[in-house]
All heavy atoms as a GROMACS GRO file, in nm:
protein
  421
    1MET      N    1   4.547   4.127   4.225
    1MET     CA    2   4.570   4.212   4.339
    1MET      C    3   4.443   4.289   4.366
    1MET      O    4   4.379   4.340   4.276
    1MET     CB    5   4.686   4.306   4.308
    1MET     CG    6   4.702   4.418   4.402
    1MET     SD    7   4.846   4.523   4.379
    1MET     CE    8   4.887   4.511   4.211
    2GLY      N    9   4.409   4.299   4.490
    2GLY     CA   10   4.288   4.370   4.527
    2GLY      C   11   4.308   4.520   4.525
    2GLY      O   12   4.420   4.571   4.538
    3ILE      N   13   4.198   4.589   4.510
    3ILE     CA   14   4.204   4.735   4.510
    3ILE      C   15   4.253   4.786   4.645
    3ILE      O   16   4.325   4.885   4.652
    3ILE     CB   17   4.067   4.794   4.473
    3ILE    CG1   18   4.037   4.763   4.326
    3ILE    CG2   19   4.060   4.942   4.500
    3ILE    CD1   20   3.903   4.806   4.278
    4ASP      N   21   4.217   4.715   4.751
    4ASP     CA   22   4.263   4.754   4.885
    4ASP      C   23   4.415   4.751   4.894
    4ASP      O   24   4.476   4.841   4.952
    4ASP     CB   25   4.204   4.663   4.992
    4ASP     CG   26   4.054   4.680   5.008
    4ASP    OD1   27   4.001   4.784   4.965
    4ASP    OD2   28   3.990   4.588   5.062
    5ASP      N   29   4.476   4.646   4.837
    5ASP     CA   30   4.622   4.635   4.840
    5ASP      C   31   4.686   4.749   4.761
    5ASP      O   32   4.785   4.808   4.804
    5ASP     CB   33   4.668   4.502   4.781
    5ASP     CG   34   4.629   4.383   4.867
    5ASP    OD1   35   4.616   4.401   4.990
    5ASP    OD2   36   4.611   4.274   4.812
    6LYS      N   37   4.630   4.778   4.645
    6LYS     CA   38   4.684   4.888   4.563
    6LYS      C   39   4.676   5.020   4.638
    6LYS      O   40   4.771   5.098   4.639
    6LYS     CB   41   4.607   4.900   4.432
    6LYS     CG   42   4.638   4.794   4.331
    6LYS     CD   43   4.561   4.818   4.203
    6LYS     CE   44   4.588   4.710   4.101
    6LYS     NZ   45   4.513   4.733   3.976
    7ALA      N   46   4.562   5.045   4.700
    7ALA     CA   47   4.543   5.170   4.773
    7ALA      C   48   4.638   5.179   4.893
    7ALA      O   49   4.696   5.284   4.919
    7ALA     CB   50   4.398   5.182   4.820
    8GLN      N   51   4.654   5.068   4.962
    8GLN     CA   52   4.744   5.068   5.078
    8GLN      C   53   4.888   5.093   5.034
    8GLN      O   54   4.959   5.173   5.096
    8GLN     CB   55   4.734   4.936   5.153
    8GLN     CG   56   4.817   4.932   5.279
    8GLN     CD   57   4.800   4.802   5.355
    8GLN    OE1   58   4.737   4.709   5.308
    8GLN    NE2   59   4.856   4.796   5.474
    9ASN      N   60   4.931   5.027   4.928
    9ASN     CA   61   5.067   5.047   4.878
    9ASN      C   62   5.088   5.190   4.832
    9ASN      O   63   5.193   5.250   4.856
    9ASN     CB   64   5.098   4.949   4.766
    9ASN     CG   65   5.108   4.806   4.814
    9ASN    OD1   66   5.129   4.780   4.931
    9ASN    ND2   67   5.088   4.712   4.724
   10LYS      N   68   4.989   5.246   4.764
   10LYS     CA   69   4.999   5.384   4.718
   10LYS      C   70   5.005   5.479   4.836
   10LYS      O   71   5.081   5.576   4.835
   10LYS     CB   72   4.882   5.418   4.625
   10LYS     CG   73   4.899   5.546   4.550
   10LYS     CD   74   5.019   5.536   4.458
   10LYS     CE   75   5.023   5.649   4.360
   10LYS     NZ   76   5.144   5.647   4.279
   11GLY      N   77   4.926   5.450   4.938
   11GLY     CA   78   4.928   5.533   5.059
   11GLY      C   79   5.063   5.531   5.127
   11GLY      O   80   5.112   5.635   5.172
   12GLU      N   81   5.123   5.413   5.134
   12GLU     CA   82   5.257   5.402   5.193
   12GLU      C   83   5.359   5.480   5.110
   12GLU      O   84   5.447   5.546   5.165
   12GLU     CB   85   5.299   5.256   5.204
   12GLU     CG   86   5.226   5.180   5.312
   12GLU     CD   87   5.269   5.035   5.322
   12GLU    OE1   88   5.380   5.001   5.277
   12GLU    OE2   89   5.191   4.954   5.374
   13GLU      N   90   5.345   5.471   4.978
   13GLU     CA   91   5.438   5.543   4.890
   13GLU      C   92   5.424   5.694   4.911
   13GLU      O   93   5.524   5.766   4.923
   13GLU     CB   94   5.410   5.507   4.744
   13GLU     CG   95   5.504   5.577   4.647
   13GLU     CD   96   5.472   5.548   4.502
   13GLU    OE1   97   5.380   5.468   4.473
   13GLU    OE2   98   5.539   5.607   4.417
   14LEU      N   99   5.301   5.743   4.916
   14LEU     CA  100   5.278   5.886   4.935
   14LEU      C  101   5.326   5.932   5.073
   14LEU      O  102   5.381   6.042   5.087
   14LEU     CB  103   5.130   5.919   4.916
   14LEU     CG  104   5.078   5.903   4.773
   14LEU    CD1  105   4.927   5.926   4.770
   14LEU    CD2  106   5.148   5.997   4.678
   15GLY      N  107   5.306   5.848   5.173
   15GLY     CA  108   5.357   5.880   5.306
   15GLY      C  109   5.508   5.890   5.307
   15GLY      O  110   5.566   5.979   5.372
   16GLY      N  111   5.572   5.802   5.233
   16GLY     CA  112   5.718   5.808   5.221
   16GLY      C  113   5.765   5.934   5.152
   16GLY      O  114   5.863   5.996   5.192
   17LYS      N  115   5.692   5.974   5.048
   17LYS     CA  116   5.727   6.098   4.978
   17LYS      C  117   5.712   6.219   5.071
   17LYS      O  118   5.794   6.310   5.068
   17LYS     CB  119   5.640   6.116   4.854
   17LYS     CG  120   5.680   6.026   4.740
   17LYS     CD  121   5.596   6.051   4.616
   17LYS     CE  122   5.638   5.955   4.506
   17LYS     NZ  123   5.566   5.979   4.381
   18ALA      N  124   5.607   6.216   5.152
   18ALA     CA  125   5.585   6.325   5.247
   18ALA      C  126   5.698   6.332   5.349
   18ALA      O  127   5.749   6.440   5.380
   18ALA     CB  128   5.451   6.308   5.317
   19LYS      N  129   5.739   6.216   5.400
   19LYS     CA  130   5.850   6.211   5.495
   19LYS      C  131   5.978   6.263   5.431
   19LYS      O  132   6.053   6.339   5.491
   19LYS     CB  133   5.875   6.068   5.542
   19LYS     CG  134   5.799   6.024   5.661
   19LYS     CD  135   5.851   5.887   5.704
   19LYS     CE  136   5.776   5.832   5.820
   19LYS     NZ  137   5.827   5.699   5.858
   20GLU      N  138   6.003   6.218   5.307
   20GLU     CA  139   6.124   6.260   5.237
   20GLU      C  140   6.125   6.412   5.220
   20GLU      O  141   6.226   6.479   5.246
   20GLU     CB  142   6.133   6.192   5.102
   20GLU     CG  143   6.256   6.231   5.022
   20GLU     CD  144   6.261   6.168   4.884
   20GLU    OE1  145   6.166   6.098   4.844
   20GLU    OE2  146   6.362   6.192   4.815
   21THR      N  147   6.013   6.467   5.178
   21THR     CA  148   6.003   6.612   5.158
   21THR      C  149   6.020   6.687   5.290
   21THR      O  150   6.092   6.787   5.295
   21THR     CB  151   5.867   6.648   5.095
   21THR    OG1  152   5.857   6.581   4.969
   21THR    CG2  153   5.853   6.797   5.073
   22ALA      N  154   5.957   6.638   5.395
   22ALA     CA  155   5.971   6.702   5.526
   22ALA      C  156   6.116   6.698   5.572
   22ALA      O  157   6.168   6.795   5.627
   22ALA     CB  158   5.882   6.633   5.628
   23GLY      N  159   6.182   6.586   5.546
   23GLY     CA  160   6.323   6.574   5.583
   23GLY      C  161   6.410   6.673   5.508
   23GLY      O  162   6.502   6.734   5.564
   24LYS      N  163   6.381   6.691   5.379
   24LYS     CA  164   6.457   6.788   5.299
   24LYS      C  165   6.435   6.930   5.349
   24LYS      O  166   6.529   7.010   5.358
   24LYS     CB  167   6.417   6.778   5.152
   24LYS     CG  168   6.473   6.657   5.081
   24LYS     CD  169   6.430   6.654   4.935
   24LYS     CE  170   6.484   6.529   4.866
   24LYS     NZ  171   6.443   6.523   4.725
   25LEU      N  172   6.309   6.962   5.380
   25LEU     CA  173   6.276   7.098   5.423
   25LEU      C  174   6.336   7.133   5.559
   25LEU      O  175   6.367   7.249   5.585
   25LEU     CB  176   6.124   7.117   5.428
   25LEU     CG  177   6.053   7.116   5.293
   25LEU    CD1  178   5.902   7.119   5.313
   25LEU    CD2  179   6.098   7.234   5.208
   26THR      N  180   6.351   7.032   5.644
   26THR     CA  181   6.402   7.056   5.779
   26THR      C  182   6.549   7.015   5.793
   26THR      O  183   6.603   7.019   5.904
   26THR     CB  184   6.318   6.980   5.883
   26THR    OG1  185   6.324   6.840   5.854
   26THR    CG2  186   6.174   7.028   5.883
   27ASP      N  187   6.611   6.978   5.684
   27ASP     CA  188   6.750   6.930   5.686
   27ASP      C  189   6.768   6.812   5.781
   27ASP      O  190   6.871   6.798   5.847
   27ASP     CB  191   6.848   7.041   5.723
   27ASP     CG  192   6.862   7.144   5.612
   27ASP    OD1  193   6.851   7.107   5.494
   27ASP    OD2  194   6.883   7.263   5.644
   28ASP      N  195   6.666   6.726   5.788
   28ASP     CA  196   6.670   6.607   5.872
   28ASP      C  197   6.700   6.488   5.781
   28ASP      O  198   6.611   6.432   5.717
   28ASP     CB  199   6.536   6.589   5.943
   28ASP     CG  200   6.536   6.474   6.043
   28ASP    OD1  201   6.621   6.383   6.032
   28ASP    OD2  202   6.449   6.475   6.132
   29GLU      N  203   6.828   6.452   5.774
   29GLU     CA  204   6.870   6.344   5.684
   29GLU      C  205   6.808   6.210   5.720
   29GLU      O  206   6.778   6.129   5.632
   29GLU     CB  207   7.022   6.334   5.682
   29GLU     CG  208   7.088   6.454   5.617
   29GLU     CD  209   7.240   6.446   5.619
   29GLU    OE1  210   7.295   6.343   5.663
   29GLU    OE2  211   7.303   6.544   5.576
   30GLN      N  212   6.788   6.186   5.849
   30GLN     CA  213   6.730   6.059   5.892
   30GLN      C  214   6.584   6.048   5.845
   30GLN      O  215   6.543   5.944   5.795
   30GLN     CB  216   6.736   6.045   6.044
   30GLN     CG  217   6.681   5.912   6.092
   30GLN     CD  218   6.694   5.894   6.242
   30GLN    OE1  219   6.751   5.977   6.312
   30GLN    NE2  220   6.641   5.785   6.293
   31LEU      N  221   6.507   6.154   5.859
   31LEU     CA  222   6.368   6.153   5.815
   31LEU      C  223   6.361   6.138   5.663
   31LEU      O  224   6.277   6.064   5.611
   31LEU     CB  225   6.298   6.282   5.858
   31LEU     CG  226   6.148   6.290   5.830
   31LEU    CD1  227   6.073   6.178   5.901
   31LEU    CD2  228   6.094   6.426   5.873
   32GLU      N  229   6.450   6.204   5.593
   32GLU     CA  230   6.456   6.192   5.447
   32GLU      C  231   6.486   6.048   5.406
   32GLU      O  232   6.422   5.992   5.316
   32GLU     CB  233   6.562   6.286   5.392
   32GLU     CG  234   6.567   6.294   5.242
   32GLU     CD  235   6.670   6.393   5.190
   32GLU    OE1  236   6.719   6.477   5.269
   32GLU    OE2  237   6.700   6.385   5.071
   33ALA      N  238   6.580   5.985   5.474
   33ALA     CA  239   6.616   5.846   5.445
   33ALA      C  240   6.499   5.752   5.477
   33ALA      O  241   6.474   5.657   5.402
   33ALA     CB  242   6.740   5.806   5.525
   34GLU      N  243   6.429   5.777   5.587
   34GLU     CA  244   6.312   5.695   5.621
   34GLU      C  245   6.206   5.706   5.512
   34GLU      O  246   6.143   5.607   5.476
   34GLU     CB  247   6.252   5.741   5.754
   34GLU     CG  248   6.331   5.700   5.876
   34GLU     CD  249   6.268   5.753   6.004
   34GLU    OE1  250   6.148   5.787   6.005
   34GLU    OE2  251   6.342   5.761   6.104
   35GLY      N  252   6.187   5.825   5.461
   35GLY     CA  253   6.090   5.845   5.354
   35GLY      C  254   6.126   5.768   5.229
   35GLY      O  255   6.041   5.703   5.167
   36LYS      N  256   6.252   5.771   5.194
   36LYS     CA  257   6.298   5.696   5.077
   36LYS      C  258   6.282   5.546   5.099
   36LYS      O  259   6.243   5.471   5.009
   36LYS     CB  260   6.444   5.730   5.046
   36LYS     CG  261   6.461   5.868   4.988
   36LYS     CD  262   6.606   5.898   4.958
   36LYS     CE  263   6.622   6.038   4.902
   36LYS     NZ  264   6.761   6.071   4.870
   37ALA      N  265   6.310   5.501   5.221
   37ALA     CA  266   6.296   5.359   5.252
   37ALA      C  267   6.149   5.317   5.247
   37ALA      O  268   6.117   5.209   5.196
   37ALA     CB  269   6.354   5.330   5.390
   38ASP      N  270   6.060   5.401   5.298
   38ASP     CA  271   5.917   5.371   5.293
   38ASP      C  272   5.869   5.359   5.148
   38ASP      O  273   5.790   5.271   5.116
   38ASP     CB  274   5.835   5.479   5.364
   38ASP     CG  275   5.851   5.477   5.515
   38ASP    OD1  276   5.910   5.379   5.568
   38ASP    OD2  277   5.806   5.572   5.581
   39GLN      N  278   5.918   5.447   5.063
   39GLN     CA  279   5.880   5.442   4.922
   39GLN      C  280   5.930   5.313   4.856
   39GLN      O  281   5.857   5.248   4.781
   39GLN     CB  282   5.937   5.562   4.847
   39GLN     CG  283   5.872   5.693   4.881
   39GLN     CD  284   5.938   5.808   4.811
   39GLN    OE1  285   5.929   5.818   4.689
   39GLN    NE2  286   6.003   5.895   4.886
   40ALA      N  287   6.053   5.277   4.886
   40ALA     CA  288   6.110   5.155   4.829
   40ALA      C  289   6.032   5.032   4.876
   40ALA      O  290   6.004   4.942   4.797
   40ALA     CB  291   6.257   5.144   4.867
   41LYS      N  292   5.994   5.031   5.003
   41LYS     CA  293   5.918   4.919   5.059
   41LYS      C  294   5.782   4.907   4.990
   41LYS      O  295   5.740   4.798   4.953
   41LYS     CB  296   5.900   4.943   5.209
   41LYS     CG  297   5.826   4.835   5.282
   41LYS     CD  298   5.819   4.872   5.431
   41LYS     CE  299   5.720   4.787   5.504
   41LYS     NZ  300   5.705   4.830   5.644
   42ALA      N  301   5.715   5.021   4.970
   42ALA     CA  302   5.585   5.020   4.904
   42ALA      C  303   5.598   4.974   4.759
   42ALA      O  304   5.516   4.896   4.710
   42ALA     CB  305   5.521   5.159   4.910
   43ASN      N  306   5.702   5.019   4.691
   43ASN     CA  307   5.722   4.978   4.552
   43ASN      C  308   5.752   4.829   4.542
   43ASN      O  309   5.708   4.762   4.448
   43ASN     CB  310   5.834   5.060   4.488
   43ASN     CG  311   5.794   5.204   4.463
   43ASN    OD1  312   5.677   5.235   4.447
   43ASN    ND2  313   5.892   5.293   4.462
   44LEU      N  314   5.825   4.776   4.638
   44LEU     CA  315   5.856   4.634   4.640
   44LEU      C  316   5.730   4.551   4.662
   44LEU      O  317   5.709   4.450   4.596
   44LEU     CB  318   5.960   4.604   4.748
   44LEU     CG  319   6.016   4.464   4.752
   44LEU    CD1  320   6.084   4.429   4.621
   44LEU    CD2  321   6.115   4.451   4.866
   45LYS      N  322   5.646   4.596   4.754
   45LYS     CA  323   5.519   4.527   4.778
   45LYS      C  324   5.434   4.528   4.651
   45LYS      O  325   5.372   4.428   4.616
   45LYS     CB  326   5.442   4.595   4.891
   45LYS     CG  327   5.493   4.568   5.029
   45LYS     CD  328   5.402   4.637   5.128
   45LYS     CE  329   5.448   4.622   5.269
   45LYS     NZ  330   5.356   4.692   5.363
   46GLN      N  331   5.429   4.644   4.586
   46GLN     CA  332   5.350   4.657   4.464
   46GLN      C  333   5.401   4.560   4.357
   46GLN      O  334   5.322   4.494   4.290
   46GLN     CB  335   5.359   4.801   4.413
   46GLN     CG  336   5.269   4.833   4.297
   46GLN     CD  337   5.123   4.844   4.337
   46GLN    OE1  338   5.090   4.850   4.454
   46GLN    NE2  339   5.037   4.845   4.240
   47ALA      N  340   5.531   4.550   4.342
   47ALA     CA  341   5.589   4.459   4.244
   47ALA      C  342   5.554   4.314   4.277
   47ALA      O  343   5.525   4.234   4.188
   47ALA     CB  344   5.740   4.478   4.238
   48GLY      N  345   5.556   4.279   4.404
   48GLY     CA  346   5.520   4.144   4.446
   48GLY      C  347   5.376   4.112   4.415
   48GLY      O  348   5.344   4.002   4.368
   49GLU      N  349   5.288   4.208   4.439
   49GLU     CA  350   5.146   4.188   4.408
   49GLU      C  351   5.124   4.173   4.257
   49GLU      O  352   5.044   4.091   4.213
   49GLU     CB  353   5.062   4.304   4.462
   49GLU     CG  354   5.055   4.311   4.613
   49GLU     CD  355   4.982   4.194   4.675
   49GLU    OE1  356   4.893   4.137   4.610
   49GLU    OE2  357   5.015   4.158   4.789
   50GLU      N  358   5.196   4.251   4.179
   50GLU     CA  359   5.184   4.242   4.034
   50GLU      C  360   5.235   4.107   3.982
   50GLU      O  361   5.180   4.051   3.889
   50GLU     CB  362   5.256   4.358   3.967
   50GLU     CG  363   5.184   4.490   3.987
   50GLU     CD  364   5.260   4.610   3.937
   50GLU    OE1  365   5.369   4.594   3.876
   50GLU    OE2  366   5.211   4.723   3.956
   51ALA      N  367   5.341   4.056   4.044
   51ALA     CA  368   5.393   3.925   4.006
   51ALA      C  369   5.291   3.816   4.037
   51ALA      O  370   5.272   3.724   3.957
   51ALA     CB  371   5.525   3.898   4.078
   52LYS      N  372   5.226   3.827   4.152
   52LYS     CA  373   5.122   3.729   4.187
   52LYS      C  374   5.009   3.732   4.085
   52LYS      O  375   4.961   3.628   4.042
   52LYS     CB  376   5.062   3.761   4.325
   52LYS     CG  377   5.145   3.716   4.440
   52LYS     CD  378   5.060   3.727   4.566
   52LYS     CE  379   5.128   3.803   4.674
   52LYS     NZ  380   5.046   3.823   4.793
   53ASP      N  381   4.970   3.853   4.045
   53ASP     CA  382   4.864   3.867   3.945
   53ASP      C  383   4.905   3.804   3.811
   53ASP      O  384   4.823   3.741   3.744
   53ASP     CB  385   4.828   4.014   3.923
   53ASP     CG  386   4.746   4.071   4.036
   53ASP    OD1  387   4.697   3.993   4.119
   53ASP    OD2  388   4.731   4.195   4.040
   54ALA      N  389   5.029   3.821   3.775
   54ALA     CA  390   5.077   3.766   3.647
   54ALA      C  391   5.069   3.614   3.648
   54ALA      O  392   5.033   3.553   3.547
   54ALA     CB  393   5.220   3.812   3.621
   55PHE      N  394   5.100   3.551   3.761
   55PHE     CA  395   5.095   3.405   3.769
   55PHE      C  396   4.952   3.354   3.775
   55PHE      O  397   4.923   3.244   3.730
   55PHE     CB  398   5.174   3.353   3.888
   55PHE     CG  399   5.322   3.356   3.866
   55PHE    CD1  400   5.404   3.443   3.936
   55PHE    CD2  401   5.380   3.270   3.774
   55PHE    CE1  402   5.541   3.445   3.915
   55PHE    CE2  403   5.516   3.271   3.752
   55PHE     CZ  404   5.597   3.360   3.823
   56LYS      N  405   4.862   3.434   3.830
   56LYS     CA  406   4.722   3.393   3.836
   56LYS      C  407   4.658   3.394   3.698
   56LYS      O  408   4.570   3.314   3.670
   56LYS     CB  409   4.644   3.487   3.927
   56LYS     CG  410   4.672   3.464   4.074
   56LYS     CD  411   4.589   3.557   4.159
   56LYS     CE  412   4.624   3.541   4.305
   56LYS     NZ  413   4.547   3.634   4.390
   57ASN      N  414   4.702   3.485   3.614
   57ASN     CA  415   4.645   3.495   3.479
   57ASN      C  416   4.722   3.408   3.389
   57ASN      O  417   4.704   3.356   3.297
   57ASN     CB  418   4.649   3.641   3.431
   57ASN     CG  419   4.562   3.731   3.518
   57ASN    OD1  420   4.462   3.687   3.572
   57ASN    ND2  421   4.602   3.855   3.533
   0.00000   0.00000   0.00000
């Protein structure tokens, strides 16, 4: 996995955490849910990249 992919996935995860926190602070359940979904998506991408790396080695 390239460093660019790792950085992008981490950025998406952090963005999701920010959305989740903003949703909690403003009592916006939809924004909070979007943040959680963004985090899950980033984690899934990360797992896929790690699986690719495992097969390459």
